[in-house]
C-alpha positions as CSV (number, residue, x, y, z in Angstrom):
1,M,93.2,29.4,-44.4
2,R,96.8,28.0,-44.2
3,F,97.6,26.0,-40.8
4,L,100.6,23.8,-39.1
5,T,99.9,21.8,-36.4
6,D,103.1,20.8,-34.6
7,E,102.7,17.4,-33.5
8,N,101.8,17.9,-29.7
9,I,98.0,19.2,-31.2
10,G,97.5,15.6,-33.2
11,P,95.7,13.9,-36.0
12,T,92.3,14.2,-35.1
13,V,92.4,18.0,-34.5
14,A,93.8,18.6,-38.3
15,L,91.7,16.4,-39.7
16,W,88.7,18.7,-37.8
17,L,90.6,21.6,-40.0
18,R,90.3,20.6,-43.5
19,E,86.6,19.7,-42.7
20,Q,86.2,23.3,-41.8
21,G,88.0,23.7,-45.3
22,H,91.1,25.0,-44.2
23,D,95.0,23.9,-45.6
24,V,96.6,22.4,-42.9
25,F,100.3,19.7,-42.6
26,S,100.5,18.4,-39.2
27,I,103.3,17.6,-38.0
28,F,102.0,14.6,-36.5
29,E,101.0,13.2,-39.8
30,S,104.3,13.5,-41.9
31,A,106.9,14.7,-40.2
32,R,107.1,13.8,-36.4
33,G,110.3,14.1,-34.6
34,L,110.9,18.0,-36.1
35,T,113.1,20.3,-33.3
36,D,111.4,23.4,-32.6
37,E,113.8,25.6,-35.4
38,A,112.6,23.3,-38.4
39,V,108.3,23.4,-37.6
40,L,109.4,27.7,-37.3
41,T,111.1,27.3,-41.1
42,L,108.6,25.5,-42.6
43,A,105.5,27.3,-41.2
44,F,107.6,30.1,-42.4
45,S,108.4,28.8,-45.4
46,E,104.6,27.6,-46.4
47,N,103.0,30.9,-45.3
48,R,101.0,29.0,-43.0
49,I,99.3,29.8,-39.1
50,L,101.3,28.0,-36.6
51,I,99.1,26.0,-33.7
52,T,101.1,24.3,-31.1
53,S,101.0,23.5,-27.0
54,D,104.7,24.1,-26.8
55,K,105.8,27.2,-24.6
56,D,109.1,27.0,-26.4
57,F,108.0,28.8,-29.7
58,G,107.4,31.8,-27.2
59,E,111.2,31.2,-26.6
60,K,112.0,31.1,-30.0
61,I,109.3,34.3,-31.2
62,F,110.4,36.5,-28.7
63,R,114.0,36.9,-27.6
64,E,115.7,34.8,-30.2
65,R,113.6,36.7,-32.8
66,W,112.3,33.9,-35.2
67,P,110.3,34.8,-38.4
68,H,106.3,33.5,-38.6
69,R,103.0,33.9,-40.2
70,G,101.4,33.4,-37.0
71,V,101.1,31.2,-33.7
72,I,98.5,29.7,-31.4
73,L,99.3,29.1,-28.8
74,L,97.2,26.3,-26.8
75,R,97.1,26.8,-22.7
76,L,95.0,23.9,-22.2
77,R,93.5,22.4,-18.7
78,D,92.0,19.4,-21.1
79,E,94.0,18.4,-23.6
80,R,91.5,15.7,-24.8
81,A,90.9,17.2,-29.3
82,A,87.6,18.8,-28.6
83,V,88.5,21.0,-25.8
84,K,91.2,21.8,-29.1
85,M,88.6,22.2,-31.5
86,M,86.5,23.7,-29.6
87,V,88.8,27.0,-28.7
88,L,89.9,26.6,-32.6
89,Q,86.1,27.3,-33.4
90,R,85.7,30.4,-30.9
91,L,89.1,32.2,-32.2
92,L,88.0,30.9,-36.4
93,S,85.0,32.8,-35.6
94,Q,85.7,35.6,-33.7
95,Y,89.4,36.9,-34.7
96,P,90.3,34.7,-37.8
97,H,91.4,38.9,-39.1
98,L,93.6,38.9,-35.9
99,M,95.4,35.2,-36.0
100,A,98.7,35.7,-38.9
101,E,101.2,37.7,-38.3
102,Q,100.3,37.6,-34.6
103,F,101.6,35.3,-31.6
104,L,98.1,34.4,-29.8
105,V,97.4,32.4,-26.4
106,A,94.1,30.6,-26.2
107,S,92.4,28.9,-23.2
108,E,89.2,27.0,-23.1
109,T,88.1,30.7,-21.7
110,R,91.0,33.8,-22.6
111,V,92.4,34.9,-24.9
112,R,95.3,36.9,-25.1
113,F,97.5,38.5,-28.7
114,A,101.3,39.3,-27.9
115,R,102.8,41.9,-30.1
116,S,106.1,39.7,-31.4
């Protein structure tokens, strides 16, 4: 799969996703400081699913109707990289066919798909 990891996801998660065989562009590694609009535009133009912890993307998608190729919003109590990887592993194993073109919210214990 093709992912774009937002700056708040960090380099460890991007590296782990690459090790799993995914194509990953990391904002933290390559484009720190991009606006949310630029992040969404980049993800859309490169056909990447955005992984973020920033709730502002919900507003961009649902209220402002920005196009996207899929968004995974991580709403975690524990923001350590190991927890992010655990949640993403669960998503990748249980919902790989449902990630594209979807807006999903994932916590340590729940996954919710929202129509955008």
